[in-house]
C-alpha positions in Angstrom: 43.1 -24.4 -13.1 45.0 -21.6 -14.6 45.2 -18.1 -13.7 44.2 -16.8 -17.1 41.3 -19.3 -17.0 40.2 -17.9 -13.5 40.5 -14.5 -14.9 38.5 -15.2 -17.8 35.6 -16.8 -15.7 35.7 -13.8 -13.4 35.5 -11.7 -16.4 32.6 -13.7 -18.2 30.6 -13.8 -14.8 31.1 -10.4 -13.4 31.6 -8.8 -16.9 28.5 -6.6 -16.6 30.0 -4.9 -13.5 32.4 -3.2 -15.1 32.0 0.3 -16.0 32.2 2.1 -19.2 35.2 4.3 -20.4 35.6 7.4 -22.5 35.6 5.0 -25.6 31.9 4.2 -25.3 30.8 8.0 -25.6 28.8 8.9 -28.7 31.9 10.5 -30.8 31.5 12.1 -34.0 34.6 13.9 -35.6 32.4 15.9 -37.9 30.1 17.0 -34.9 29.6 20.8 -34.4 31.0 22.3 -31.2 28.5 25.0 -29.8 29.7 25.4 -26.4 32.9 24.6 -24.4 33.8 26.1 -21.0 36.3 25.1 -18.2 37.5 26.1 -14.8 34.6 28.4 -13.4 33.8 29.7 -16.8 30.2 30.0 -18.4 28.7 30.6 -21.8 25.9 32.8 -22.3 22.4 31.7 -24.5 23.1 30.4 -28.1 20.6 29.3 -30.8 20.1 25.6 -31.4 19.6 24.3 -34.8 16.1 23.0 -34.1 13.3 23.9 -31.8 12.7 21.3 -29.0 8.8 20.7 -27.9 6.7 18.3 -25.6 9.0 18.5 -22.5 7.9 17.0 -19.1 7.6 19.5 -16.6 7.1 22.7 -18.9 3.8 24.2 -20.6 2.7 22.4 -23.7 3.3 25.5 -25.7 6.7 25.7 -24.7 9.6 25.6 -27.0 13.2 25.0 -26.1 15.2 26.9 -28.8 18.5 28.0 -26.7 21.3 26.6 -25.0 23.8 27.4 -22.3 26.6 25.9 -19.8 27.5 26.7 -16.3 30.0 24.1 -15.2 28.1 21.0 -15.5 24.8 22.2 -15.7 23.3 22.1 -19.4 20.3 25.0 -19.6 17.7 25.0 -22.5 15.7 27.8 -22.8 13.0 29.6 -22.6 11.9 28.8 -20.2 15.0 27.6 -18.5 15.2 24.0 -18.2 18.2 22.5 -16.2 19.9 19.1 -16.6 22.9 18.6 -14.6 25.6 16.1 -15.0 27.2 18.0 -12.0 26.1 20.3 -9.9 27.7 22.7 -7.2 26.5 24.6 -4.3 26.0 28.3 -5.2 28.9 29.3 -3.0 31.5 26.5 -4.7 33.2 27.2 -7.9 34.1 24.3 -10.0 37.3 22.7 -11.8 37.2 20.5 -15.3 35.6 21.3 -18.5 32.2 20.9 -20.1 31.5 20.9 -24.0 28.2 21.0 -26.2 28.3 19.3 -29.4 25.4 18.7 -32.2 25.8 15.7 -34.7 23.6 14.6 -37.0 25.5 11.6 -37.8 23.6 8.6 -39.4 25.2 5.6 -37.6 25.2 7.6 -34.5 21.6 8.3 -34.5 21.0 4.8 -35.6 22.8 3.8 -32.2 20.6 6.2 -30.2 17.7 4.8 -31.7 18.8 1.3 -30.6 19.7 2.5 -27.1 16.3 4.0 -26.5 14.3 1.0 -28.1 16.3 -1.2 -25.3 14.7 0.9 -22.4 11.2 1.5 -24.7 10.7 -1.6 -27.2 7.3 -0.9 -27.7 7.7 2.5 -29.1 7.5 3.3 -33.0 11.2 3.7 -34.1 9.6 5.9 -37.1 7.9 8.6 -34.7 11.3 9.0 -32.1 13.7 8.4 -35.0 16.2 11.3 -33.8 17.4 14.0 -36.4 19.7 15.8 -33.9 21.9 14.5 -31.4 23.3 17.1 -28.5 26.3 15.8 -27.2 26.9 17.3 -23.6 30.2 15.9 -22.1 31.9 16.7 -18.5 35.6 15.9 -18.1 37.3 15.8 -14.7 34.6 18.0 -13.2 34.3 18.7 -9.5 33.6 21.2 -7.0 36.4 23.7 -5.8 37.5 22.5 -2.4 40.7 23.1 -0.3 42.2 20.2 -1.5 42.1 19.9 -5.4 43.6 16.6 -5.9 40.5 14.7 -6.9 39.2 12.5 -9.7 36.3 14.3 -11.0 33.3 13.4 -12.8 33.6 12.0 -16.4 30.5 11.7 -18.1 28.0 12.4 -21.3 24.8 13.1 -21.6 23.1 12.4 -25.1 20.0 14.2 -26.0 18.3 12.3 -28.7 15.5 14.7 -30.5 13.7 15.2 -33.2 12.1 18.1 -31.8 9.1 16.5 -31.1 10.2 13.5 -28.8 13.3 13.9 -26.8 15.3 11.2 -24.8 18.5 11.2 -22.8 21.2 8.7 -22.8 23.5 8.9 -20.1 27.4 7.3 -20.3 29.0 7.3 -17.1 32.7 6.8 -16.6 33.2 8.2 -13.0 31.4 10.4 -10.5 32.9 12.8 -8.0 31.1 12.4 -4.7 31.0 15.2 -2.4 28.4 16.2 0.1 28.2 19.9 -1.0 27.8 18.6 -4.6 24.2 18.4 -5.9 23.4 17.0 -9.4 21.0 15.3 -11.5 18.5 18.2 -11.2 15.8 19.0 -13.8 14.4 22.3 -13.9 16.0 23.0 -10.6 13.5 20.7 -9.1 14.8 17.3 -7.5 11.4 15.7 -7.1 10.7 15.5 -10.8 13.0 13.1 -12.3 14.6 11.9 -8.9 13.8 8.0 -9.9 14.8 8.1 -13.5 18.3 10.2 -13.5 21.2 8.3 -12.5 23.2 10.7 -10.5 20.2 12.0 -7.8 19.9 10.3 -4.5 17.9 12.5 -2.5 19.5 15.4 -4.4 23.1 14.3 -3.7 25.3 12.6 -6.0 25.2 9.0 -6.2 28.5 7.4 -6.1 27.4 4.3 -7.4 26.0 5.7 -10.7 29.0 4.3 -12.6 28.1 0.8 -12.1 24.2 0.9 -11.9 22.0 0.9 -14.9 18.4 0.9 -16.2 19.2 -0.8 -19.5 21.5 -3.7 -18.3 24.6 -2.3 -19.1 26.7 -0.4 -16.1 27.1 3.1 -16.4 24.4 3.5 -19.1 20.9 5.1 -18.5 18.2 5.9 -20.9 15.8 8.7 -19.6 12.2 9.7 -21.2 11.9 13.7 -21.0 8.8 13.6 -22.9 5.5 15.4 -21.8 3.9 12.5 -23.9 5.0 9.5 -25.6 3.7 8.7 -29.3 1.0 6.0 -29.4 2.0 2.3 -29.4 1.8 1.2 -33.1 -1.5 -0.9 -34.0 -1.0 -4.1 -35.5 -2.4 -3.6 -39.2 -2.6 -7.4 -39.7 -6.3 -7.9 -39.9 -6.6 -5.6 -42.5 -4.0 -6.7 -44.7 -5.6 -10.2 -44.7 -9.0 -8.9 -45.4 -7.4 -6.9 -48.2 -5.5 -10.4 -49.6 -9.0 -12.3 -49.4 -11.1 -9.6 -51.0 -8.2 -9.5 -53.9 -8.3 -13.3 -54.2 -12.1 -13.5 -54.3 -12.2 -10.9 -56.9 -10.0 -12.5 -59.0 -11.3 -15.9 -58.4 -15.0 -15.2 -59.2 -15.5 -11.7 -59.6 -17.9 -11.6 -56.5 -16.8 -10.0 -53.4 -18.7 -9.0 -49.8 -19.6 -5.3 -49.7 -16.9 -4.5 -47.2 -14.2 -5.1 -49.6 -15.0 -2.0 -51.4 -12.7 0.0 -49.0 -9.5 -2.1 -50.4 -10.6 -1.8 -54.2 
């Protein structure tokens, strides 16, 4: 067997174990950059172009209308709702960059809907179809230590939302692992989304996150951030058949059962 064929077979058999790269990120050249920070800086609150409600873990009347970034931590507020792509201890600084953009690109929103439906196929696509994508990306991000020659975390969190229903799509190229680095937090409470969020393992960074998945693609995760999901759509087949039967009887004989009045 030739070397080429062996490599081809290995690729086919184990291809699902290969991690993503930055080309797999959600990319939109026309997206608006809301925040960009690097090397220890932070950015204060800014207004979001839409209001986000129905978020798990917050009171029902809470509305998130602002965003800010500190390191690899995206905060939506008020009240403060934190989502980490990379966390650090309070005493440690960080190196690398973080960017938050917003996109309304239709093909990108369709891609987000397909990713969400891969995890939640029973949901009504019309109800959850995102009007905006918040693209939160970290590049070579790691906690500062005495030795700085590290490959930092490279990942993107896509918050796909229409204001009422919000889902997270996490794409991971590489994770920086250190016992003093915490991540995957949800409202600063590791107990909330620990099982859903790809980075967290008992509150500590999961170094296997680039190879694992909850939708069958290495490094990709889809997360439900909603306090309540839309109801599963009900099949209207019976009513459609009844309406067709009533219309046919009316055309053929002019006599129809009383229940047909709702269709006439």
